[in-house]
C-alpha positions in Angstrom: 78.4 -128.5 72.8 75.0 -128.3 71.1 74.6 -129.5 67.5 73.8 -125.8 66.7 77.0 -124.7 68.2 79.0 -127.3 66.2 77.3 -126.1 62.9 78.1 -122.4 63.6 81.7 -123.5 64.5 82.0 -125.3 61.2 80.4 -122.4 59.3 82.8 -119.9 60.8 85.9 -122.1 60.2 86.5 -122.4 63.9 87.9 -125.4 65.9 87.2 -126.7 69.4 90.6 -125.3 70.3 89.4 -121.9 69.2 86.3 -122.2 71.4 88.4 -123.3 74.3 90.6 -120.3 73.8 87.8 -117.9 73.7 86.4 -119.2 77.1 89.9 -119.2 78.7 90.9 -115.7 77.5 87.5 -114.1 77.4 85.2 -112.4 79.9 81.4 -112.5 80.5 80.1 -109.5 78.6 76.4 -110.1 79.2 74.1 -112.3 81.2 70.9 -113.4 79.4 67.9 -115.4 80.4 66.3 -118.0 78.0 62.7 -117.0 77.3 61.3 -120.6 77.4 63.3 -122.2 80.2 64.3 -119.1 82.1 67.8 -120.6 82.4 70.7 -118.2 82.6 73.0 -117.9 79.6 76.3 -116.0 79.3 77.9 -114.2 76.4 81.7 -114.7 76.6 83.9 -112.7 74.3 87.5 -113.6 73.8 90.2 -114.6 71.3 90.6 -117.6 69.2 94.0 -119.3 68.9 94.8 -116.9 66.0 93.9 -113.9 68.1 90.6 -113.1 66.4 87.6 -111.8 68.4 84.9 -114.4 68.8 81.9 -114.8 71.1 80.5 -117.9 72.6 77.1 -118.3 74.4 77.2 -120.8 77.3 74.7 -122.1 79.8 76.1 -122.1 83.2 75.3 -125.8 83.8 73.3 -128.2 81.7 71.3 -131.2 82.9 74.6 -133.1 83.3 75.9 -130.3 85.6 78.6 -129.3 83.0 79.2 -126.2 81.0 77.1 -126.2 77.8 78.2 -124.2 74.7 75.0 -123.1 73.0 76.3 -121.2 70.1 79.4 -119.4 68.7 79.9 -116.6 66.3 82.7 -114.4 64.9 82.3 -110.7 65.7 
């Protein structure tokens, strides 16, 4: 998770469990491409633990070959 994503998560009152729930219950709504790196990003929309709609933008794999959470926001 990027520092930006952590800040946004805190600002929106979300927990890591909420983000995990969004990813596990959600679906990919949109594919995007980063303007600078040309890396693919994915907008995933799902539900928090409390059932609220939330979106997460993830990178398919980061330099460590793991899922990277770029940012989160409440719809």
